[in-house]
C-alpha positions as CSV (number, residue, x, y, z in Angstrom):
1,X,77.9,117.2,131.4
2,X,81.4,117.8,130.0
3,X,80.1,118.7,126.5
4,X,77.5,121.0,128.0
5,X,80.2,122.8,130.1
6,X,82.5,123.1,127.1
7,X,79.7,124.5,124.9
8,X,78.7,126.9,127.6
9,X,82.3,128.1,128.1
10,X,82.8,128.5,124.4
11,X,79.6,130.4,123.9
12,X,80.3,132.6,126.9
13,X,83.8,133.4,125.6
14,X,82.5,134.4,122.2
15,X,79.7,136.5,123.8
16,X,82.0,138.3,126.2
17,X,84.5,139.0,123.4
18,X,81.8,140.6,121.3
19,X,80.6,142.7,124.1
20,X,83.9,143.7,125.8
21,X,86.2,143.7,122.7
22,X,87.4,146.7,120.8
23,X,85.0,148.1,118.2
24,X,87.6,149.3,115.7
25,X,86.9,149.0,111.9
26,X,89.5,146.9,110.1
27,X,90.3,148.1,106.6
28,X,93.1,148.5,104.1
29,X,96.3,146.7,104.6
30,X,95.2,145.0,107.8
31,X,92.9,142.8,105.7
32,X,95.8,141.4,103.7
33,X,97.2,138.0,104.5
34,X,100.4,138.2,106.5
35,X,100.1,141.9,107.1
36,X,103.5,143.2,108.1
37,X,103.8,146.6,106.4
38,X,105.2,145.1,103.2
39,X,103.1,145.4,100.1
40,X,101.7,142.1,98.8
41,X,103.3,140.9,95.6
42,X,102.2,137.8,93.6
43,X,99.6,135.2,94.5
44,X,99.5,133.0,97.6
45,X,98.8,130.0,95.3
46,X,102.1,130.2,93.5
47,X,103.6,126.8,92.6
48,X,106.8,125.7,94.3
49,X,109.2,123.3,92.8
50,X,108.9,119.7,94.0
51,X,112.5,119.9,95.1
52,X,111.6,121.8,98.3
53,X,109.1,119.1,99.3
54,X,111.6,116.3,98.6
55,X,114.3,117.9,100.6
56,X,111.9,118.5,103.5
57,X,110.7,114.9,103.5
58,X,114.3,113.6,103.3
59,X,115.3,115.8,106.2
60,X,112.4,114.4,108.3
61,X,113.3,110.8,107.4
62,X,117.0,111.2,108.1
63,X,116.5,113.3,111.2
64,X,114.2,110.7,112.8
65,X,117.0,108.2,112.7
66,X,118.4,109.8,115.8
67,X,115.2,108.9,117.7
68,X,116.0,105.2,117.0
69,X,119.5,105.5,118.6
70,X,118.2,106.6,122.0
71,X,116.7,103.2,123.1
72,X,119.8,101.5,121.7
73,X,122.1,103.8,123.8
74,X,120.0,103.2,126.9
75,X,120.1,99.4,126.7
76,X,123.7,99.2,125.3
77,X,125.2,97.8,128.5
78,X,122.8,94.8,128.5
79,X,123.9,93.3,125.2
80,X,126.7,95.5,123.6
81,X,127.6,93.1,120.8
82,X,124.1,92.5,119.6
83,X,123.1,96.2,119.8
84,X,126.3,97.3,118.1
85,X,125.6,94.9,115.2
86,X,122.0,96.3,115.0
87,X,123.3,99.9,114.9
88,X,125.7,99.0,112.1
89,X,122.9,97.4,110.1
90,X,120.7,100.4,110.7
91,X,123.4,102.9,109.6
92,X,124.2,100.7,106.6
93,X,120.5,100.8,105.5
94,X,120.5,104.6,106.0
95,X,123.7,104.9,104.0
96,X,122.2,102.9,101.1
97,X,119.2,105.3,101.1
98,X,121.5,108.4,101.3
99,X,123.6,107.1,98.4
100,X,120.4,106.4,96.4
101,X,119.2,110.0,96.8
102,X,122.6,111.4,96.0
103,X,122.7,109.4,92.7
104,X,119.2,110.4,91.8
105,X,120.3,114.0,92.1
106,X,117.7,115.0,94.7
107,X,120.1,117.2,96.6
108,X,121.5,119.0,93.5
109,X,120.4,122.6,93.6
110,X,121.3,123.5,89.9
């Protein structure tokens, strides 16, 4: 019944849009991708340097580390010594990764 109801609602929305929607012809610059009044230059399939992707992935990895500190902070009063040692080990592992990417030159923009 749920699939039938979803199909009916979808079909009804498309039909009502076709009947009640505006009937204006679309042409010219409105057909361009990302139409913003600026003339299109170049191709959308242009290659980007891999450096952009590496920096984005590294940002996600090193940004997610903060999510691992929340449970540690919530439970810190239960076993402060144990959790402090765990936090130090976690930060040390992240520091090793950070030093590695620095030595590999991933963050050099030259």
